[in-house]
N, C-alpha and C positions, 0 to 999 in steps of 0.2 A: 679284518675282514670284509666287517659294514662297512669302514671308513673306506676302504678300497672300490667295495660296490658302489656304492654313493656317486665318488667320486669318478666311474666310472658311466652309470647312469646320466650323473650327470651336463659332461661330457656328448652323451648321444643325446640328450635331451634336446641341448645347444645344438648343434648338428644338425636336427630338425626344425629349428626354429626358420628359417631362412625358405626351406621349402615351403612350410607350412605356409608364411607369410604371403608367399606367390600365391598360393591357391589359393587362398582366403580373397586375395584383390582378384584374382580372377574370373572366381567366384561371383564377386560383390561385383565387378563389371560385368557378367550375366546377367543378372541378377538386373540392373538399373537397364541393358537394354532392351527387358522384357518388359520396362515399368513404364506406364505413363506419366508422365513428368510433367503435368500441367497442358499438356500437349505437346512435346516437345521429350522426342526421341533421342536422345542424346547419339549413340553409336550407327541403329538400321533405322534410319529414317522411312517414310511410305511415300515418294513421289510421287506428288500432284501435280508438276510442272513440266514437261520434258525434258529442260538442262538439267533440272531433279534429277531426275532419269538417266540424264548420259551422267553425270559426278557421280552416281549410287553404281553405274557396271564400269566407269573407272575405275572405283574404290573396289568393286569385285574384280575387276581383269586385272588390279598390280597385286589383289589379296593372293591370289592363287598362284606366283613366282617364287612371290614373300612367303608365304609356308613351306610350299616346295623347296626354295632354299633355308628356310629354316631348319626342315625338319632331318634335308641332308646333312648340313652342319653339327647337329646335335646326337644324330647316327652314328656320325662319323667317330663325333668327340667319345661316344659311348663304347662304341667300339673300339679305342685304343685307350681305354679308362682300362677297360674288363678285358683286353686282350694283351696288353702289355704291363698287367698289377705287379705292382712286384713280389706278391706274396707266395706268385705261382710259376716264379722265376728264378732259376739255377743264383750262385748268389755271383757277384760281379758280371751279369747278364747286362747289353748292353743293344738295345734295340736296333735295330735299321735306320741309318741315318742318309737323308736325300738330302742334306746340306750341297748347294751346287748344284745341284741337277737342274737344268737351260728347262727340259721342254715341262718338266713339274711346273716352274718356278713363271715361266712363260703360261700355262694353261691356268692358273690360279690368278693372274693378275689379270688378264685379256678378257675372262667368264665373269668375275664380276662386272667388270668395265660393261660388256655387253649388255647384260640386265639391266645395270642402271640408266645406260643411256638410252634404252627401249620403254624405260619406264619414265625417263621423263620426255624422249619424244611424241607418247603415244601420247601422255597429260597434256603436254603442251598445245599439241592440236586438236584438242580436246576440248580446253579450258578457255581456247584464242576461241572457239565455237559460241560458250555461251556466256562470254564476258565482254563481248566486243557492240560496240553501238551498232543495232538496227536499223535498216532502214524501210522495213513493208512493216509496220508498226498503225494497229488501228487505234492508239491514245496513247500519250509519252506521260509521264508522272515523276514529278521532283522529287526525289527525297532527299530529306536536309536533318543532318543528324546538328545535332547540339546537344550541350550539357545543361541539363539528363531527358534526354527524350530525342521524338523526331517527327520528323512536318512536311504533309504529302501535298504538291499543290499542283494540284490538275491542271491542264489546258486552257480550262471554262473561268477559271481565277478561283473554282470552290479549293477551300487549303480545310486541311485535315490536321490537328494537333492533337501528338500521341504524347502526353509528360508524362515522363516515367513515374511509377508509383511498387510499391509491392502491398499494398494495402488491397488490391484485387485486379484487375483485366483493365485495362489501358483500352483508348477511342480505337475501333478495326481504321485499317487501313482495308474499303470498300473495292473490289475489281469488277465485272461481269465476268462472267464465266464466259468461255467459247472467247476472246479477245485478245489478240498480243499485245499487251501492256509493254511500253521500252518504259526502263528505270534512270533518273539520272540522277546519279548518289554525286555529292557535294555537304562538306560540312563548313560550320561557321563558327569553331572555337580550337579543337584538340581534332584529333583522328575517331571516327567510330569506325564502328563497322554492322551492317548489317547481314542479317543472317536467321534465315528460317530453312532452317534446314531439309524441309518437305517441298518447296522450291525453287533454291534456289543455293549457291555456296556463299562465302564471305565473302563481299565487296564491299570495300573501304569506301568512306566516306573521307574525303583530304581537303583540308581549307584551299581555296584557290587550285583545284585541281577537279575533274570531272572524272569519273565510274560510270561503268553502265553495265548493267546487268538485263534481263526480262522476262517476263513469267507468262504462262496460258495454260490457266486451270480452268478445265472440264465439268466440275463437280460443286454444287455449294457446299461450303463448307468455312469453317474458320483451324485458324492454324497457325500454332505459338512461334514466339524463336524470339530472339533476344542480341543484342549486343554483343559480340564479339571482340574489342577492346575492349582492353585495361584506356576509360576513361576521365577517372577520376571519382571522388569517395560517391559520387552516385553512380553507378556504373552498372552497381547488380540492380536498380528498378529501370533499367531502358528497354523494358519487353518492348513484344512487336507480336500484334495480332494482326491477319491478313484476312479478309473475311470476303469470300469469292458468291455474290450470288448471280442468281436465272435475271436476264435481261430488261423483264417487268420489273420486277424485285429493286433489282439495280436503280430503273431509270424514276421512280417511285422516290427510293432514296436520296439520289441526286435531285430530283426535283426542291424536296425535305430542303438538304445543302441553300440549294441558290434563291432559296425561300432567304432562310433564315441570312445569305449576306447579303438580299438588299429586299426589304422590309417596304411593301407597299403603304402607304396613308392611308388610317384608318377613315369611314368620312365623319366622323365629329371633329379629330383635328383640322380636315379640311373644310368643314361649315367653321368651325372656329376660326382659322386663317382667313379665311372670306370677310367675316363678322367686325374681325381686327382690323382693316384694311380700311383705311379713311378715306370716308365719302365725297366726291366733288361738290364744292358750295358753292353756288355764283356767283360770280365776281358782281363787285359793287360798280355802278355805272357810273360813267363818269361826270361833274358838274359840270354846269354851266355857269 
């Protein structure tokens, strides 16, 4: 008797393992979505740029029909399971058969097709708006991905090197607030993918081919991202930090970068150069 009971409870416990595992995964995903992982919210970021907001709205818009379809399918499955389970049917019972029902088969073929095409069309139009080269930008920055880091080249020649590391924060990519910034992406070795969830979607940096995106941040702050393309052994180090500054702070920051790019000679070195220059000596008079 005890042996039979142990077999029964073992069977029941095994039957609950899959649902419990799924529930645990869902709970873990929910907790991660509410945690601040170094500024990166992997599931529901708070958008700070219009294109980031558009992508968020697209995600929400797709989620509604996806959830409705999921619930409809699950409810139908549960209804079939409980309505036609063998334990409540007479011996030899055969449930109603719908094989060959033309109307039903057309309906369950056309309905998913319409849903998928609608989602695809809606997403395509939205992403075309957010990942095309714009022409009304106020400044342009070339973003170059390499193993393992990012290089940001401004129009005035200033370059920010954002080398990957896991020891701390990387050098931030700085932009002014209230400014439409065109981003031009390129790769120098393999494919990388620039992704800051609060600002924009994933944009590939491909060798030999330029991709484009843009940003416009209206509040000061820092936002974290990462490379979203497996690009080699140092992939995990390719952090991204975007820092938005008020125009005055940005101008001061840019002035410092340009001063470091073109340092002016010190007075002591200039005077030393003049001292070291040979002095003119009178030429000897010709002999008669």
